[in-house]
N, C-alpha and C positions, 0 to 999 in steps of 0.2 A: 214628269214631276208636276204635281198640282200646284196651284197658286198658294194655298195655305202652307204647303210644305216649304216652298221657296221663302215665304215670309219668315217661317220658323227658323230656317237655316241662317237667313240674313240677321235675324234677331240674336241668334246664338253667337254669330261672328262679331256682331256689334258689342255684345257683353264681353266677349273674349278680349277684344281690343281695349275696352275700357279697363278691364282687370289688368291687362298687360301694362297699360299706361300708368295705372295706379301703383302697380308693383314697382315700376321703374322709378317713380317719384319717391315711393317709400324707401327703396334701397338707397337712393341718392341721399335722402335726408338722414337715414340711419348711418351711412358711411361718413357723411360730413358732420354728424352729431348736431343736426339742426332740429332739435327736439320741439321747439315751439312751432315751427312750420309743420313738423310731422303731426303734432297734436291737432292742429287746425285741419290737416288733411283727413285725419281719423274721424274728426267730428262731422265732416261732410260726407263720409262714406257710409254705406249701409253695412249691417253685420254680415249679410250674405257676401258682399264684395270683399270684406276683410277676411272672411273664412276662405274664399277662393284664393286670395293672395297668400295667406298663410300656408295653404296646401302646397304651394309651388316654391316656398323658400327653403334654403338649407337650414340645418339645425341651429346654427349660430344666429342667423337673422330671424329665424322663427321665434327663438327665445327672446331676443331683443324687442321685436315688435309686440309680442304677446305681453311682455312686461310693461309696455307703454299704455296698454288699454286699461281703462278704469275697471274696477272689479265686477261691476254689473254687466258692462259690455263684454268683458272677457268671458264671463259665464255664458252669455248668450251666444258668443262666437264659438266657444268650446264645444257646445253640443251640436254645432253644425259641421264640425270637422270630421274627416275620416278617422277610422279607428287607429290607424298607424300614427297619424299626426297627434291624436289625443294621447296615446301612450308615450310618444316622444316627449310631449310637454310634461306629462306626469313624472317621467323619469328625470327630466332636466331640473325641475323645480323641487325644492324641499317641502316638507309638510307645512312648515311655517309660512313659506312664500305662497303656497297654494291655498292656505286655509281660508282666506277671505273669498277667494273664487269658489272654492268648494261649498262654502256656506250659501252662496248665491245659487249654485247649481242644485243643492239639496233642498232648497226652498220649494221646489216643484213637488207635486203630488207623486206618489209611487208609480202610478200607471203612466204619467207623463214622462217621468224619469226613465223608466224602462223602455218606453217607446223611442225616446230621443237618442239613447246610446245603447251599445251592446252591454250585456250583463257583466262581462269581465272588465269593461271600462268603468261601469258603475261601481264595481267592487274596489277598483283602484282609487276612484274618487272618494269613496267612503273611508278608505284607509288613510287618506290625506286629510280628512276632515277632523274638526274638534271632536274628541271622544264622546262628549255628551250629545251633540247633534247627530253624530254618526250612529250611536246606539239607538236614539229615537227613530232615526230613519230606517235602520235595519228592522226594528219592530214593525214599522208601517209596511215595509216590503214583505216581511214574513206573513203578516196578516192579510196582505193583498194576494200573494202568490197562491196558486193551487198546490195541493199536497205533492203531486208528482214532480213539481218544479223546485222543491226545496233543495234537492241534491245539487242544483246549480250554485247554491250559496256555500257549499262545503269549503271551497278554497278560501273564501272570505272569513268564515267562522274560524278556520284553522289558523289564521293570522292574528286573531284577536287574543287579548289577555283573558285569563279565566274570570277575573273580576268583572270585565266588560261583558263577557258572555252571560254570566250570572245575572247581571243587571238587565240584559236584553230578555233573558228567559223569564224574568219577573213580570215582564209587560205583555208577553204573548199569550194567546189563548191556551188554556190548560190541555185541550184535546190535541193541540199541535206539539206540545212540549216533548213528549216521549219520542216522537218521530224525528224532530230536529236534534234532540240530544244525541240520538244514535248516529248523526252525521259526524260527530266529533271524533278525532283520533283518540285512542285508548287512554294515553297519559293525560291529554288535555281534558278529556271527559272526567277523569278522576279529580283533577285540580279544580275544574268548574263545579263539580258536584259538591265539593267542600265549601265553596263560596255561596251556594244557593241557600235559601231559607228552608226551615224545617218542613213547611207545608209542601213545597215543591219536591224536596228530597223524598218525602213519604209517597207523593204521587208517582215519582219515578220508580221507587223501589217496588211499589205494587204493580207497575207495568213491566218490570224486568223479569226475564226468565231467571232461573237459578244460575245458569251459566253466566249471564250478563252481570248479575249481582256479584258473583264471585270475582269476575274480572275487575270490577270497580273496586271491590274491597282489597284486592291484591295491590292496587296502586295507592291506597290510602295509608297515611301514617297512622300509627296506633292511637295517638292522642286525638286525631281527627275522627277516627272510628268511635272512640269513647264519647266525644262530643255528639256524634250522630246518635248513638244509642241512648244518651240521656234525653234526647229530644223526641224519640219515637215511642209510639204506643207498644204495649207488651207483645202483641202478635207480630209486629214488624221487627222488634228486637230479637225475638226467637228465630225469625228467618235469617236475620243478619248473622247471628252467632252460628247458625247451622252451616252457613256458607263460608265462614272464616276458618282458616286452618287452625290446628291445635295450638301452635305457638302463639298466634295472634289472640286466640281466645284466652290463653293463659295471661298474656300481657294486659288484655282488656280487664279481666277479673282482678288483676293485681292493682290496676289504677282505680277501679270502681270501689275498692274497699276503703280508700282514703276519704276523709271529710270533704264536703263539697267545696269549701273555701280554702283548702290547703294546697301547698305546692304539689303534693302527690297527685291531686286531681287534675292538674293541667300539664303535668310533665309528659314527655314522650320517652319511651324506653329505647328508642332507636338512636343510639349515639356510638361514636367510635371510642372504644377503650383499648389502651395499649398496656403492655406489661413493662415494668421498669427495666428489665434486662434486655429489651429488644433494641436492635440497632436501627439507625435511620432507614436503611434499606428495607429491613423487615417491616418497619412502620408503613412505608409507602406501599409495599406489597399488600399489606392488610387493608389500607385505605382504598386502594384500587379494587380489591376484591369485594369490599362491603359498601362502598360509597353509594351505589345505586339504590340501596334500601334504607339509607340513613337520611334523616331530615337535615342535618348540617354536618359538614366534615372539616370545617376550618379549625375548630377547637377540638382537640382530642384529650381524653382523660386517662391518666396513668394510674394503674391499679396493680396490686400484687395478685398472687394466685387465688386469694379468697375474695377478690373484687373490692378490697378496701382501697378507698381513694387516697392516693399519695401525692398527686400533683397534676398539673395541666401542661399541655404543649400545643402550640399552634402549627399549622402547616408552614407558616413563615419561619418558625424556629427550625423546623425540619429541613427546609430548603437552605438555610444558612449554615448548616452543619454537614460534615462529611458523612458518607454512607456508613462508615465503620463506627461512628460514635454511638454510644449507648444513650438512651433517652434519659436515664437517671442522672446523667452528667450535666444536663442543661435544662431539665424540666423546672417549672415554677412550683415550688412547694409552699409558697405563701399566696394563697388564692381565696377567692370568695366562694362560698357554697351555701346551700339552703338545706334545711331538714324537711323531710316529707310532710311534717305537720305544720311547717311555717305558713302563716297566712299568705295567700297568693298575692294580695295587694302589696305586702312587704317585699315579696320576691320581685314583683314588677318594679317597685321603687328602687330596689337594689340594682337591677339591670340598668335602670335609667341613671342612677347615681354614678355607677362605675363604667358606664358606656360599654356594656358587655353585649356580645351577640348571643350568648347562652350562659346558663349558670348550672353547675352540677347539683343534683339532688341526692342526698344520702339518707340512709335510715338511721335508727338509733345506734347501730353498731358501726357507723361510718362506712357502710358498704354502698358503693355507687349503684343506684337503682334507676336513674334516668337524668334528663336535663329539661330545663325550661328555656325555650328559645324566645328571642326578642319579639317575634310575631305573636306568640301567645301572651307575652307581657303587654303588648299594645292592646290586645283584646281585653285583658283584665282591666287596664287603665280606662279604656273606653266604657266598659261595663260599670266600673265603680263610679266614674264621672256621671254617667247616665243615672245611676241609682241615687247619687248625691243630689243631682238636680231635681229628681222626682221628689225626694224627701223634703228638700228645701221648699218646694212648691206644693207640699201637702198632697202628694199623689203616690200611691203604692207603685213601685217599679214594675214594668212588664218586660218579659223576655221575648215578646213578639213585636214586629213593626206595627205602628199605629193602624195602618190600613188593613192589616190582617187580624187585628184584635176585634173580637165581637163586642157589640154594644153593651151587652150585659156584663161582660168581663171588665170593660172600662168603667161601668157603673160601680162594680164591686171594688175597683181600685181607688175610686174617688170618694164614695159616700162615707166610709168610716172616718176619714180625716175631716170631712166637712161637719159630720155630726160631733166629733170630738171638739173641734174649734168652736162650733155653735154653742155647745154646752159650756165650754170654758168661758164664753162671753158672759155667762151668768154672773161671774165675779164683778165685772164692770157694771152690770145692771144693778147688782146689790149696792155698790158704792153710790151710783147715781140716785137710786131710790132713797138711800140713807141721807144724802146731802142735798137732794133736789129742793126741798123746802127752804134751805138756807142759801142756795145759790140764786143770784138774780138771773134774769133772762139773758142779759149781756154776757155773763160768765158762762152760762150753759152753752151759748152759741160758740164759745171758744173750745169746748171739749173735743170736738173732732180734730181740730188743729193740734191740740196738745197731745192727744193719743196717737195721731198719725205721725207727728214728728218724733215722738219717743220711740214708736215702733220702727220707724225708718232708721233712726240712729242706732238702735240695738241691732238691727239687721246688718247695717254696714260693718259694725265691729265683729259680729259673729261670722259673716262671710269671709272677712279678711283673716280671721284666726283659723277657720276651717281650711281655707286654702293653704295657709302656712303649715298646718299640721299635715295636710295631704302631701305637701312637698318636703316634709320632714324638716322644715325650717323652725317649727315651734313644737316643743314637747311639754308634757305636763309639768315638768320641773321648772319651766320658764314662766309659770303663772304670775309670779310677783313682778317680773320684768314687763310682762304683757299688761298687767293692771296699771303699773306706773306709767307706761307709754300712753295707754288709753285715757288715763286721767288727764295728762297734759294735752292730749288731742281734744278731749271732751271740753276742757276749759276754753280752748280757742274756739271750738265749734259753738259752744253754748253762748258765749259772749256775742258772736256774730248772729246766731239765730235769735237770741233775746233782743238785740238791738233792732234787727229787721222786723221782728214781731211788733215791737213797740211802735216803730215808724209806720208799719202797715195799719195798725189799729187807729193811729192818729190821722194819717194822710188819706187812707182809702176809706176805712169804715166810718170815721167821724166826719171828715171834710167833704168827701165825695158822696157817700151814701147817707150821711146825716144821723148815724147812730150815736147816742150820747156817751161815747167812751171818754171818760175824763183821763187826765194824766195819771191819776192814782190807779184807775182800772187798767190802763195800758201797761203801767209799770208792774202791777201785780201779775198780769198774764205773762209779761216778758221774763220776770224773775222765775215764775213757775216753770216756764218752758226751758229755762236755763238749767234748773235743777233736774228736770225730767230728762234732758239730753245727757247730763253727766251720769245719772244713775243708769240710764238705758245702755250707754256705752260700756259701763263697767259690767253690768249684767250680761250684755251681749258677748263680751270677750271671755267671761268666766264659764258660762254654761257649756260651750263646746269642749273646753279643757276638762271640766269635771266629768262630762260624758265620756271622754276618752279615758280618763282615769278609771271609770267604772266599766270599761270594756264595752261601751255602747257607741254605735256609729254617731259621731257628732252631728252629721247632717240631719238625723232624725229630730234633733232638738233645735235645729236652725230656725229658719223664718217663722213657721207657724207658731211654735211654742214660745219662742223668744218674743215675738210680736205680741202675743196674748199676755205674757208675763209683764212686758214693759208697758202695755196699755194699762194694766191694773196699777202698776207703780206710778206711772205718769199721772193717772187720775187721782190717786191718793195724794201725791205731792201737790197737784193743782189745788185740790180742796184744802189741804193743810196750809199752803202759802196764801191763798186768797182769803180763806176764812180765818185762819189762826194768825198768820203773820201780818196781813194787811187789814183784817177785820172788816171785809166787804160783804158780810152776810146780809140777808134781807131783813133779819130780825132787828 
């Protein structure tokens, strides 16, 4: 044996003795619960020594010691452990307990992460991580891996939720998407496909063979297929319909004939219908036979032989009655339903109001044609809220995500409103041109404050009323109650704003900046702003209600038009008060 070999053996034995001694001290401190001494010992040990000690501990002591490490050190030690020990720790600790550690581990670059741990351990670490960080890291790994290694991530992708997979797919390179999508199990692939944006769906459809497309369509619910068709270009729609079976095509065409914003356009025809003369046992047999193809099975709908809706029954009701009882004996015949032409926003609000999981949809003859489920209602509420926010901020709503919308399309969504609002400012310009010669410079300097405060006051009232109408708390018949409440609110607000305006002109503009605002000037501006706020709040609460009465979306008349209207009124009031009431003209 050569000299260097002897030195190496002696060195290894020395390290082994040190680790053994460290292990004995750690076990002693753990058993005696001397955690302060244990922490001091950990602080003086290297991460390599701690890893070696952890490798030799039983599961109970392993978990206790690992839990004593701070999160950064725990992450550094974790990657040094053997695969069996890593898996033992991942199994022992919950997602929440491991989350901070996994965050530290996943801070590494993809290549370093894959080099430090086996891929199956990396996958388990990812499943323990915060979903947002996990998804970002999976995107990095997918973009780093070569095509032939994608299959190694199949077990990981199979454990994720469809929404998370869709989020990951939105970030990866387009050329990799079809290959990675094919790694998903059939049912998960269909669920993920529904959650993806229309651009990616079109890309996948174009890459699918006819057989692959048919398999995806078989696992889609009819309402999801209709949503897909509405987003696709004509040539893609033609291919989708060719691959759908005749029954699905019939259902698709049935839904497509309804107006875009109606309950019929968002319903699904896939629901459980029971006959009134069926026994509980027959009901369960039918549910078992059809459940796999239905979107929801908890609420079932009772009809006669002509499909006329008679009542509803839940699975809970069925479970609480004997097998021999007939459905008609205990079904609910006082139920909430929607017509196919009912506005989809009203249907969504009804689901929310009555805490329903689904609502039946009937035609003009009261025949059951489908149901609207709570997930579709949430989509409608989100869509309507997005639309309202867009209108309130003078932007035409877009059905595509911001980053996927072209620059020219964004331009087209914004420019009409800007032009309308710019031209509407002509009225304020005319008023200023008319009274400019009579207003002193000091008064003209107050115009922006008067107009801004009036516009803001009107917007406050309008947004409050629009929200109340959206939640069905305010209806057009409540207009007098709303006006009376806003008058009282506006009196309180106007007095506060008027007083602060007077104080601001005297203390800041006059005494600090030296502008010659007399008490009379300050009082005139304060009184003008008080009247402006009162009128603006009354106008702001009335216009949305009048719009609703005229069957126009109140959000369209919200911020932009109300602000412009209140600007004009505030300016007229300002000129009337200062020139007419206080006689402060320059003439």
